C-alpha positions as CSV (number, residue, x, y, z in Angstrom):
1,M,80.7,-87.9,242.5
2,E,85.1,-87.2,241.9
3,R,86.3,-87.8,238.6
4,F,89.1,-90.4,238.6
5,L,92.2,-90.9,235.7
6,F,92.6,-94.1,236.0
7,F,95.8,-96.1,235.2
8,T,97.7,-99.6,235.5
9,V,100.5,-101.0,236.8
10,D,101.4,-104.4,236.4
11,N,97.7,-105.9,237.1
12,L,96.5,-103.0,239.7
13,R,94.8,-100.5,238.7
14,C,95.0,-97.1,240.3
15,G,93.3,-93.8,240.3
16,I,94.5,-90.4,240.8
17,P,92.1,-87.6,241.3
18,F,91.5,-85.8,237.6
19,E,92.5,-82.4,238.9
20,D,96.3,-83.8,240.0
21,A,96.3,-84.8,236.3
22,L,97.9,-82.6,233.3
23,T,98.3,-84.5,230.5
24,M,99.8,-87.8,229.5
25,I,102.6,-88.9,226.9
26,R,103.8,-92.5,225.7
27,M,107.2,-93.1,226.6
28,V,110.1,-91.1,226.0
29,S,113.5,-92.0,226.3
30,L,114.7,-90.9,229.7
31,I,117.5,-88.9,231.0
32,P,119.1,-91.3,232.6
33,Y,119.7,-91.2,236.4
34,S,121.8,-92.7,238.8
35,G,120.6,-95.3,241.2
36,M,116.8,-95.5,241.5
37,E,116.8,-92.8,244.2
38,N,113.4,-92.6,245.7
39,G,111.7,-94.5,243.6
40,I,113.4,-91.6,240.2
41,A,114.4,-93.9,237.2
42,G,115.3,-90.5,234.9
43,S,113.8,-87.3,233.8
44,I,112.8,-86.0,230.9
45,N,112.7,-82.6,228.9
46,L,108.8,-81.6,228.8
47,H,108.8,-78.2,226.8
48,G,111.7,-77.2,228.4
49,Q,111.3,-78.8,232.1
50,I,112.8,-81.2,233.6
51,L,110.6,-83.0,234.9
52,P,111.7,-86.0,237.4
53,V,109.9,-89.6,236.8
54,Y,108.6,-91.5,238.4
55,S,108.5,-95.2,238.2
56,M,105.6,-96.5,239.6
57,R,106.4,-100.1,239.8
58,F,109.4,-99.9,242.5
59,I,107.5,-97.8,244.6
60,F,104.9,-100.1,244.7
61,G,107.2,-103.1,245.8
62,L,107.2,-104.1,241.5
63,R,109.9,-105.9,239.5
64,D,111.5,-103.7,237.7
65,R,112.3,-103.7,233.7
66,Q,112.5,-101.3,230.7
67,P,110.5,-99.3,229.3
68,L,108.0,-100.2,226.9
69,L,106.9,-97.9,224.1
70,S,103.2,-98.6,224.9
71,D,104.2,-97.2,228.4
72,N,102.7,-93.8,229.5
73,L,103.7,-90.3,231.8
74,I,101.3,-89.2,233.4
75,I,102.1,-85.3,234.1
76,V,101.0,-84.1,237.2
77,K,101.2,-82.1,240.2
78,K,102.9,-82.7,243.3
79,G,102.6,-79.2,245.3
80,L,104.0,-76.6,243.2
81,S,106.1,-78.8,241.2
82,L,105.4,-81.3,237.5
83,V,106.8,-84.9,237.4
84,A,105.6,-87.7,235.6
85,L,104.5,-91.1,236.7
86,W,105.3,-94.1,234.7
87,V,102.4,-96.3,234.0
88,D,101.9,-99.2,232.0
89,E,98.5,-97.9,230.2
90,T,96.2,-95.3,231.1
91,H,92.3,-95.3,231.1
92,I,89.4,-93.1,231.2
93,V,88.4,-90.3,233.2
94,E,85.7,-91.7,235.5
95,H,83.1,-90.4,237.5
96,R,82.1,-92.8,240.0
97,E,81.9,-93.2,244.0
98,I,84.2,-94.7,245.6
99,E,83.4,-97.4,247.8
100,V,85.9,-99.3,250.0
101,E,85.9,-103.1,250.5
102,S,85.7,-104.5,253.6
103,R,88.8,-105.7,254.7
104,F,90.1,-102.8,253.7
105,V,87.9,-100.2,255.8
106,S,90.2,-100.1,258.9
107,E,92.2,-96.9,259.2
108,H,95.2,-98.7,260.5
109,I,95.3,-99.9,257.0
110,Q,94.7,-96.9,255.5
111,T,97.2,-95.0,256.8
112,I,100.2,-97.2,256.3
113,I,101.6,-95.9,253.5
114,P,100.6,-91.9,253.0
115,G,98.6,-90.7,250.3
116,I,96.9,-94.0,249.2
117,R,93.7,-95.5,249.6
118,I,93.3,-99.3,249.3
119,V,89.7,-99.4,247.6
120,R,89.9,-103.2,246.3
121,S,92.7,-105.7,246.3
122,D,93.0,-104.5,242.9
123,L,92.0,-100.6,243.3
124,L,93.6,-98.1,244.8
125,I,93.7,-94.1,244.8
126,L,96.4,-91.6,245.0
127,F,94.3,-89.1,247.0
128,D,96.9,-87.1,247.8
129,L,100.0,-87.4,245.6
130,L,102.7,-85.0,247.7
131,D,102.5,-86.6,250.5
132,F,102.8,-90.0,248.7
133,L,105.4,-89.4,247.5
134,E,107.0,-87.6,250.1
135,S,106.4,-90.1,252.7
136,G,105.1,-92.9,250.6
137,K,107.8,-93.6,248.5
138,N,109.7,-94.3,251.6
139,S,107.3,-96.1,253.6
140,P,109.1,-99.7,254.5
141,T,106.0,-101.3,253.7
142,K,105.3,-101.6,250.1
143,V,102.0,-101.5,248.6
144,T,102.1,-105.2,247.3
145,D,102.8,-106.2,251.0
146,I,99.3,-105.1,251.9
147,L,97.5,-106.4,249.0
148,G,99.4,-109.8,249.3
149,I,100.7,-109.9,246.0
150,K,103.5,-112.7,246.4
151,T,104.3,-113.5,242.8
152,D,107.8,-114.7,240.6
153,E,108.2,-111.1,239.7
154,Y,107.7,-109.3,243.4
155,S,111.0,-107.5,244.6
156,T,112.3,-104.9,247.0
157,D,115.8,-105.7,246.9
158,Y,116.8,-102.9,244.4
159,S,120.4,-101.7,244.1
160,P,122.1,-99.7,242.0
161,A,123.9,-102.2,240.4
162,D,120.1,-103.5,239.2
163,M,119.2,-100.7,237.0
164,R,119.6,-100.1,233.8
165,D,119.8,-97.5,231.5
166,Y,116.9,-96.0,230.9
167,S,116.6,-94.3,227.4
168,L,115.4,-95.7,224.2
169,D,117.3,-97.0,221.5
170,G,117.1,-94.4,218.8
171,K,115.7,-97.0,216.8
172,E,112.8,-98.2,218.8
173,L,111.7,-94.4,218.5
174,E,111.7,-94.2,215.1
175,K,109.6,-97.5,215.0
């Protein structure tokens, strides 16, 4: 039985293998990054080490938004490097067997975006973070396309002009 750290982005529940997660921290001020190249929203200084912060909203094809103090950063291993995944919230580590919903059993569907496995319409597993962050983030097909998520918040049209300064106001951090 595998162990997963589960998290949510918008209403999409995701899991990563427990051994890939090093720690989780609350959102901190991001060092601004020009544009949203490869899904990187900015970077953080974690104990003297500068880590890129990947916006899972952008990578999945969801609408961008400002960071909230309730958001989390999951520090994970990506090959030999460390990176942070910006997610809405994290959940408990669970030991469980993952059974794939019948409509997602097709190998074609499972290989459209490298590094992930779609389990149900509301659950996906990032089983190979290196593959996903190197190849999957550049996939012309987004998770929202495969799952049929069509809401007012769905958008794949991002440009540098749409990007905001993701640094949190110091007064917000004092709250």
